[in-house]
N, C-alpha and C positions, 0 to 999 in steps of 0.2 A: 842312922845316917851313914851313907857311904862315904868312905874316906879315900881321897886321892892325894897322896903326898906330893907336894910341888916338885921335889927333885926326881920324881918318877915320871913326870909329864914332859912330853916332847912337843914343842910348838909346831903346829901345822897350819897352813893357810887354807881357808874355806872361802871361796868366792860366792857371794849371794847376789847374783847378777839379775836382779829384778828392779824395775822402776815402776811397777804397777801401783805402788802405794802413793805416788806423787804425780803432780802435773809435770814435774821435772824428770821426764822419762829418760833423759840422757844418763842418769845414774846407772841404768841397766848395763851400760857399756863399760863402767868403771873397772870391775874385777878382771874382765878379759883383757882390757887395755893394760892393766898393771902386770898381768901374766905375760903378755906378749912383749911388754917393755923390759922384761927381765927382772922383776921385783925380787924373786927368790934368789937369783944370782947376786943381786946388789946387797941383799941381806947377808948372804954368805960372805961377801967381801968385808962386811962389817963384823964378822965373827959369829953371826947368828944363823944356825941351821934350822930353817923353817920352810920345808918343801910344800908345794901345793898338794893338798890331799883331795879336795873336791872343788868342782866348779858347777854350781847349781844354777839351772835356768828355769824360768816359768815354762808353761806349756807352749806359749808363743810370746814373742817380744811385744812389749807394750806399743812399740813404734808401728806395729802392724795392725793395731786395733783403732777403732773409733771410740774415743772416750769423752763423754760429755758430762758424766756424773760419777761419783764414787761407786754407785751401784753397779756400774759397768765393770768395775775392777774387783768386786768382792770375791768372786770365785777364784780368781787368779791369786789374790793376796792370801786367801785362806789356804789354798792348795800348796802354794810356795812355802808358807810359814810352817805348815805341817811337815813338809819335806826337810826344811832347814832344821827344825827342832829335832827330828829323828837323826839327822846327820850329826848334829852337835852332840847329842846324847851318845851316839855310837863312838864318836871321837874320844870322849872320856873313857868309855869302856875299853878302848884300845890304847889307853894311857897317853892320849894326846892332849895338849893344851890348845884349845881352839882359838884361832885368830880369824875372826869373821870379817870379811871386807865387802861392804855393800857398794852399790845398791842403796835404795832409799831406806830411811830409818824405820819403816814399818817392819823391816826384817828383825828388829829387836824383839818382837813378839816371839819369833821362832828361835832366835839365838838363846835368849835367857830362859825360855821354857825348856829348851834342851839341856842347858846347864843345870837348872834347878832339879829337873827330873833325874838326871844322871847322878847328882849328888844326894838325891832324896832330901833336899833342903827346902822344902816348901815353906814359905814365909820365914825362913831362917837363912837367907842368902842376902848379902849386901850388894848394892850397885851404886857406883858413881856415874851420874848421867851428865856428861859434858856437852853443852848445846847452847845455841842462842835462843832456843825455843823450849817450851815446857813439854810439848808432845803428850799432853795429858787430857786431850779431849776424849769424850765418848761420842758415839753417833748422834746423841741428842744435842750436843753443843758444838760439834765440829764445823757446822756451817758458819760459825763466827770467824773461822780461819781465813787468812788472806788468799789461800790457794783453793778455796771452795770446799774445804772439809774432807780432804783425802786422808787415807789411813796412815800416812807418815806423821800425821799430827795426833795420833791416838795410841801409840804402842804402850806408853807407860801406864795409862789408865787401865788397859786390858791386863797388863801384868799384875796390877793391883786387884783384879777381879771385877772391874767395872766395864760395861759396854756389851758388845756382841757375845752371845753365849758360846759360839764356836771359837772365836778368836781368844777368848779368855780361858778356854778349856783345852788348849793344845796339849796333846799327849795324855792328859788326864783332866778331870774336873776340878782339880785342886787349885787354889790360888797360889800364884808363883812368888810374889814379893810382899813383904810387910813394909808399910810406909816408914816405920821407925828405922829401917836399915838402908834407906835410900836417900841420896842427897843429889840435888841438881846444882850444877856450876855453870856460870857464864851467861845466865839468862838475861835477855834484854829486849825480847819481843814476845808478847803473849796476849791471849784473849781472856775476858772475864770468866767464862765458864770453866776453863781448865785451871785457872788460878784459884777459883773457889773450891774446886775438888781437892786440890793439893792442900789448901789451907784447912779444909774440913778434915783431911786425913792426917794432918800434922807433919807433912813432909818438909824437911829442911831445904829451902830454896836460897841459893846464893846468887843474888843479882850482881850484874857487873859493877854497879855503883858501890856495893858493899865490898866486892873484891878489891876495887881500887882504893877504897878507904882503909881496909884492914891489911891488905897485902895478899898476894896470891899464895905465898908459902903458908901463912897462917890459916888461910881458908882451905888449902889442900890438906894440911894436917888434921883439921877438924873433919873434913870429908872422909879421910881415911879412918879416923876414929869411929865415925858413925857407921860406915860400911863394914869395917872389920869386926864390929861387935857381934855380927851374925856368926853363929857357930859353923855354918856351912862355907865360910869364906866369902869373898867378894870379887866383883869384876868391874870393868870399865867399859862403858859404851861411849864412844867419842864421835860426835857429829862434827864434821869439819867446819861447819858454819859457826861453831863456838869460837873459832879463831878469828882474828881480824882478817877481812877479805884481802887486805894488802899482802898477807902472808899465804893465804889459801884461797885463791880466786875461783877454783874449780868446784863451786857449789851452786845449787839452784837458787838459794835464797841468801844473798849477801847482806849481812847485817853489820854496819860499821860499828866500831867501838868494841871489838872483841879482844880476847886475850892475845898478846903477842906470842908467836910461835917460840921464839928464843927463850921467853920466860916460862913457857909451858913445858918444854922438854925436860928440864930437871924435875918438875913436879910429876911427870909420868914415870920417871925413874924411881921416885919415892913410892908411888903407888905399886909399881910392879915388883919392887924389891921386898915388899911386905910378905911375910911367910904365908899369909892367907889369900894371896892373889891367885885367881883361878882362870880367868878368861879375859880376852880383849876383843872388842868390836869397833870398827871404824866405818862410818857410813857417809853417804851423800857425795861421794866423789864422782864428778861429772867431767870426763876428759874433754868434752866439747867446749867447756868453759875455762880450761886451763890456759895459762900463758907461759909458753916456752917450758912446759913440764915442771913449772914451779911447784905445784901442789903434789904432783907425782913424786918428785924428788924429796919433798918434805915427808911423804909417806914412809920413806925408809927410816927417817929419824923417829917418826911417830910410832913405829913398830919396835925398833931396836932399843929405844929408851925404856919403855916399860918392861921389855924382855931382856934388859942388859945383863941380868944375873944368869941368863941362859947362854951367854956368849961362849964361844969356843967349846960348844957341844956338852956343856955341863952347867948345872945350876950352882953358881958360886955362893958359898955360905956368906951370909950378911952379918 
């Protein structure tokens, strides 16, 4: 297994500017908007040096296409995720800590395939999946989804090795994630098919009702314990719709009753300060739905908190 020591990794921003995996195609505008808005400079003002390394685009914008069914998006989703996976893999090889900014959540297939391949940690890498939705459909069950079964509702299943042969085999034919090292947090909207798959695989799913009963800190500590048990380390994929839409309105699917942003930020610091934390992904930012840059401004905190131990250009010993 390849070892990348955390204090040797330098955070870099990777824009995954694709909305092909969703009917909410405005997410393809998110990374470029954040770059033009001066995200890297704002992070620097907070003491975090995280320059833009790459801005990845699909072959053509989804806005320029006529999309009536997910089959119309398949080639673009596959090609883009292959490119993203290779970029993330190369980032590790260059001693970078990838901070992938989407883009719709189908980009998780590329992000975490690249991470696992770089670390040679197939089925031995942990992932905390923060989201209002399970994102665990396969093409066979995806039509249950409220958005017509598009690929942003399927990334987790493919990382587990279920679904389309090409999408579950990015960079190699090996399965990327073992269900015992994955935990979902913030779930409050899902369909029977994906729930049945996760139950069959034994994945720990933390519904919002349980989080409110037991407390976010206790649930976060449990999530870290599950994900960090993997020898290859762990990462966080953070769908903005996991937060309450009052705090993060710039998402395609607003689901009331999410986690409060102010309560979540200290939990991100807990995750990122762990010695086995390896990568961060934030998805589903749609600037067309933001209100006075409320979500864009929150993005600064969502990045600086998990990466707070990298502030002032060095990883601070915990």
